[in-house]
C-alpha positions in Angstrom: 23.6 16.5 -18.2 24.3 17.9 -14.7 21.5 15.6 -13.3 23.0 12.5 -14.9 26.5 13.4 -13.5 25.1 14.0 -10.1 23.3 10.6 -10.2 26.6 8.9 -11.1 28.3 10.7 -8.2 25.6 9.6 -5.8 25.8 5.9 -6.9 26.4 4.0 -3.7 29.1 1.4 -4.6 29.4 0.3 -1.0 25.8 -0.6 -0.9 25.9 -2.4 -4.2 29.0 -4.3 -3.1 27.3 -5.6 0.0 24.3 -6.7 -2.0 26.4 -8.5 -4.6 28.6 -10.2 -2.0 25.5 -11.6 -0.3 24.1 -12.8 -3.7 27.4 -14.5 -4.7 27.9 -16.2 -1.3 24.2 -17.2 -1.4 24.9 -19.2 -4.6 27.5 -21.3 -2.8 25.1 -21.7 0.2 22.2 -22.8 -2.1 24.4 -25.6 -3.6 25.8 -26.9 -0.3 22.5 -26.9 1.4 20.4 -28.4 -1.4 22.7 -30.9 -3.2 21.8 -33.9 -1.1 18.0 -33.2 -1.3 18.2 -32.5 -5.0 20.2 -35.6 -5.7 17.6 -37.9 -3.9 14.5 -36.1 -5.1 15.4 -35.1 -8.6 18.4 -37.4 -9.4 20.6 -34.3 -10.0 22.6 -32.7 -7.2 22.7 -29.4 -9.2 18.9 -29.2 -9.9 18.0 -26.6 -7.3 21.2 -24.7 -8.0 20.3 -24.5 -11.7 16.9 -23.1 -10.9 18.4 -20.6 -8.5 20.9 -19.4 -11.2 18.0 -18.9 -13.6 16.2 -16.8 -11.0 19.5 -15.0 -10.3 19.9 -14.0 -13.9 16.3 -12.7 -13.9 16.9 -11.0 -10.6 20.0 -9.1 -11.8 18.0 -7.9 -14.9 15.2 -6.7 -12.6 17.9 -5.2 -10.3 19.4 -3.1 -13.2 15.9 -2.1 -14.4 14.9 -1.0 -10.9 18.1 1.1 -10.6 17.4 3.0 -13.8 13.6 3.1 -13.4 11.8 6.5 -13.2 10.5 6.4 -9.7 8.2 9.3 -10.4 6.0 6.8 -12.4 5.2 5.0 -9.1 3.5 8.1 -7.7 -0.3 8.3 -7.7 -0.8 11.2 -10.1 -3.6 9.8 -12.2 -7.0 11.5 -11.9 -9.4 9.6 -14.2 -7.8 6.1 -14.0 -6.7 3.8 -11.2 -3.2 4.8 -9.8 -0.4 2.3 -10.3 -0.1 1.5 -6.5 -3.8 0.5 -6.4 -3.4 -1.6 -9.5 -0.4 -3.4 -8.0 -2.4 -4.0 -4.8 -5.4 -5.4 -6.7 -3.0 -7.8 -8.6 -1.5 -8.9 -5.4 -4.9 -9.7 -3.9 -6.0 -11.6 -7.1 -2.8 -13.7 -7.0 -3.4 -14.6 -3.3 -6.9 -15.7 -4.2 -5.6 -17.8 -7.1 -3.6 -19.9 -4.6 -6.8 -21.5 -3.5 -7.9 -22.4 -7.1 -7.5 -26.2 -7.7 -4.7 -26.8 -10.2 -3.2 -23.4 -9.7 -2.3 -23.5 -6.0 0.6 -25.6 -4.8 0.7 -27.1 -1.3 3.9 -28.0 0.6 3.5 -29.4 4.1 0.5 -27.8 5.7 0.7 -24.6 3.8 -0.7 -23.6 0.4 1.3 -20.5 -0.5 2.5 -21.0 -4.1 1.1 -20.7 -7.6 2.0 -23.2 -10.4 3.0 -21.0 -13.3 4.3 -23.1 -16.2 7.6 -24.4 -15.0 8.0 -22.3 -11.9 6.3 -21.9 -8.5 5.5 -18.3 -7.6 4.8 -17.0 -4.1 2.3 -14.2 -4.2 3.1 -12.9 -0.7 6.5 -11.7 -2.1 4.7 -9.6 -4.7 2.4 -8.3 -2.0 5.3 -7.0 0.0 6.6 -5.1 -3.0 3.1 -3.7 -3.8 2.5 -2.6 -0.2 5.8 -0.6 -0.1 4.6 1.4 -3.1 1.0 1.7 -1.9 1.8 3.0 1.6 4.5 5.4 0.3 1.7 7.0 -1.7 -0.8 6.7 1.2 1.5 8.6 3.5 2.0 11.5 1.2 -1.7 11.7 0.4 -2.8 11.8 4.1 0.4 13.4 5.5 -1.5 16.2 7.2 -4.0 13.8 8.8 -1.6 10.9 9.7 -1.8 11.7 13.4 -5.5 11.2 13.5 -7.2 7.9 14.4 -8.9 7.5 11.1 -6.0 8.1 8.8 -3.2 7.1 11.1 -4.6 3.7 12.2 -8.1 2.7 11.1 -7.8 3.2 7.3 -4.2 1.8 6.8 -5.0 -1.3 8.8 -8.4 -1.7 7.1 -6.6 -1.7 3.8 -4.2 -4.4 5.0 -6.9 -6.6 6.7 -8.2 -8.4 3.5 -4.6 -9.5 2.7 -4.0 -10.6 6.3 -7.1 -12.8 6.0 -5.9 -14.4 2.8 -2.5 -15.0 4.2 -4.0 -16.6 7.3 -6.0 -19.0 5.1 -2.8 -20.3 3.5 -1.7 -20.3 6.5 1.3 -17.9 6.7 1.3 -16.4 10.2 5.0 -15.4 9.9 4.3 -13.0 7.0 1.2 -11.6 8.8 3.1 -10.8 11.9 6.0 -9.3 9.9 3.6 -7.1 7.8 1.7 -6.0 10.9 4.9 -4.9 12.7 6.2 -3.3 9.5 3.1 -1.2 9.1 3.3 -0.1 12.7 6.9 1.0 12.2 6.2 2.8 9.0 3.3 4.7 10.5 5.4 5.6 13.5 8.1 7.1 11.3 5.5 9.0 9.4 4.0 10.6 12.5 1.2 8.5 13.8 0.4 9.0 17.4 2.0 6.5 19.9 -1.4 5.8 21.5 -2.7 4.7 18.1 0.2 2.5 17.4 -0.1 0.8 20.8 -3.7 0.1 19.9 -2.7 -1.4 16.6 0.0 -3.6 18.3 -2.6 -4.8 20.7 -4.9 -5.7 17.8 -2.0 -7.6 16.1 -1.4 -9.6 19.3 -5.1 -10.4 19.7 -5.3 -11.5 16.1 -2.2 -13.7 16.5 -3.6 -15.1 19.7 -6.9 -16.0 18.1 -5.1 -17.7 15.2 -2.8 -19.6 17.6 -5.8 -20.9 19.6 -7.6 -21.9 16.4 -4.6 -23.8 15.0 -3.3 -26.2 17.5 0.1 -26.6 15.9 0.9 -23.0 16.5 0.4 -23.6 20.3 2.8 -26.4 20.0 5.3 -24.1 18.2 5.1 -21.7 21.2 5.6 -24.5 23.7 8.6 -25.7 21.7 10.0 -22.2 21.7 10.1 -22.2 25.5 11.6 -25.7 25.7 12.5 -27.5 22.5 13.7 -30.6 24.3 10.2 -31.4 25.6 9.4 -32.6 22.1 12.9 -33.3 20.8 11.7 -35.7 18.1 8.7 -33.7 17.1 8.2 -29.9 17.0 11.5 -29.3 18.7 13.5 -31.2 16.1 14.4 -28.3 13.9 15.3 -25.7 16.6 17.4 -28.3 18.4 19.3 -29.3 15.2 19.7 -25.7 14.2 21.5 -25.1 17.6 23.6 -28.2 17.0 24.7 -26.8 13.7 25.9 -23.6 15.3 27.7 -25.5 18.1 29.4 -28.0 15.6 30.6 -25.2 13.3 32.5 -23.3 16.0 34.5 -20.3 14.8 35.9 -21.6 11.5 33.4 -24.3 10.5 33.6 -27.9 9.6 34.4 -27.1 6.0 32.4 -26.6 2.8 30.0 -29.5 2.2 30.8 -31.1 5.5 27.6 -30.3 7.3 25.9 -33.2 9.2 22.7 -31.3 10.0 21.7 -30.8 6.3 21.6 -34.6 5.9 17.8 -34.5 6.6 18.2 -33.4 10.2 17.1 -30.0 9.1 14.2 -30.5 6.6 14.3 -26.8 5.6 18.1 -26.6 5.4 18.1 -24.8 2.0 15.3 -22.4 2.8 14.3 -21.2 6.4 17.4 -22.7 8.1 20.1 -21.9 5.6 22.0 -19.8 8.1 22.4 -22.8 10.4 24.2 -24.6 7.7 26.4 -21.6 7.0 27.3 -21.6 10.7 28.1 -25.3 10.6 30.2 -25.4 7.4 31.8 -22.0 7.4 31.7 -21.1 11.1 30.9 -18.1 13.2 33.2 -15.8 11.2 31.0 -16.4 8.1 27.9 -15.6 10.1 29.4 -12.4 11.3 30.4 -11.5 7.7 26.8 -12.0 6.6 25.4 -10.0 9.5 27.9 -7.2 8.6 26.7 -7.2 5.0 23.1 -7.0 6.1 23.9 -4.3 8.6 25.6 -2.2 5.8 22.5 -2.5 3.6 20.2 -1.6 6.5 22.3 1.4 7.7 22.8 2.6 4.1 19.0 2.3 3.6 18.3 4.4 6.7 20.8 7.1 5.5 19.1 7.2 2.1 15.7 7.5 3.7 16.9 10.2 6.1 18.6 12.3 3.4 15.9 12.2 0.8 13.9 15.4 0.6 11.0 14.2 -1.5 8.2 12.8 0.7 7.2 10.0 -1.5 10.8 8.8 -2.1 11.5 9.1 1.6 8.5 7.0 2.5 9.3 4.4 -0.1 12.9 4.1 1.2 11.7 3.7 4.7 9.2 1.1 3.6 11.8 -0.9 1.6 14.5 -0.9 4.2 12.3 -1.6 7.2 10.7 -4.6 5.5 14.1 -5.9 4.5 15.5 -5.4 8.1 12.5 -7.1 9.7 12.8 -10.2 7.4 16.5 -10.5 8.2 16.0 -10.1 12.0 13.1 -12.6 12.2 14.9 -15.3 10.2 18.1 -14.9 12.3 15.9 -14.9 15.4 14.2 -18.2 14.4 17.4 -19.9 13.3 19.1 -19.1 16.6 16.0 -20.2 18.6 15.4 -16.6 19.9 12.0 -16.5 18.2 9.3 -19.2 17.6 9.6 -21.0 14.2 8.3 -18.9 11.2 8.4 -19.7 7.5 10.5 -16.6 6.5 13.5 -16.9 4.2 16.8 -15.1 4.7 17.3 -12.7 1.7 19.9 -13.9 -0.9 21.0 -16.9 1.3 17.8 -19.0 1.4 16.5 -20.8 -1.7 13.4 -19.1 -3.1 12.9 -17.7 -6.6 10.1 -15.3 -5.7 11.9 -14.0 -2.7 15.1 -13.4 -4.7 13.4 -11.6 -7.5 11.5 -9.1 -5.3 14.4 -8.6 -3.0 16.5 -7.6 -6.1 13.6 -5.3 -7.2 13.2 -3.5 -3.9 16.9 -3.0 -3.3 17.3 -1.9 -6.9 14.7 0.8 -6.1 16.6 1.7 -3.0 19.9 2.2 -4.9 17.8 4.2 -7.4 16.8 6.5 -4.5 20.4 6.8 -3.4 21.3 8.2 -6.8 18.5 10.8 -6.6 18.8 11.9 -3.0 19.6 15.4 -2.0 21.9 15.1 1.0 21.2 17.2 4.0 17.6 18.0 3.1 15.8 15.1 4.8 13.0 15.9 7.2 13.7 13.9 10.4 14.6 10.3 10.6 11.9 9.4 13.1 9.1 11.6 11.8 9.0 15.3 12.3 6.0 15.2 14.6 7.7 12.8 17.0 10.9 15.0 17.1 8.8 18.1 17.9 7.0 16.2 20.6 10.4 15.2 22.2 11.5 18.9 22.1 
């Protein structure tokens, strides 16, 4: 009885409010960014909004389940059977392989990243992110004593990630590969991996990315466009330029809901990757600041939860969830504002994408679950106890 009362007291309504505010505002953004496309492509201006609402209902159900779920069940405690984290990772790998099976895989543009499942399209990379958070939380507590060694702090964790990177590059999905590589470096740093090992891993990620860029000519073009979009204003620089136009046209207060010019097929990904640009154009800089404030609240609350959780598994899980969420937000905002080269990453809750919405709800639901169970003041170092000792 006392435990249940304590959980209710620990329920973070501020965090939940920020999440729900983003979700509600995202519904309006999905409609205003997709109605023109949906009307022409499907003959129904509400087509994509209806799909989004269906995923929203499922997402809220998953959100509630995740909040009440017994997180102890995600720990690798099985002896004679495969642990749950390994099972989830195997499923993620199989789903990524299924993308390349004719009839199952769905191709959009130059990328083959989706599965055709009955009436919906599912993106396995979103499930992979969820599975990796749980797997590496277990990995860190299993090899906690040896995480500062080369074998367990660098070689083994990246060797586990490598097959998934290979499958993602085949799609191709370089954006997710870079994000997962940076995320794993950050998670290992927080857990106590040596800085020299992390520098080696970052160098490996850069080398891998460079090789992929050299192999795929269009990625070189993306980098050139990043430096000067106006060199190819009607080609590869088209989206970054019109994204910047959207921000400039919106000003402080915006042109008004539904009044965007850039969504009229100037920005081909207006309802997905570049949704924030339409928010800036229609609702203005103040709306963008409001969104960034909500994201900042979620990220800061996540850091506090991770810092104040005494259980090693739950702390690692919290760090994994919030760092992955923060990276996706930062990369999308960087791309939309032309501070980073174009990458196919959605903005949580604001961009259209059923798979992204479901697993964002699932991971943040687990984060709120952790906030209900945390024991304040008993955390062990926000940047990893080994690094703090080294500083001292």
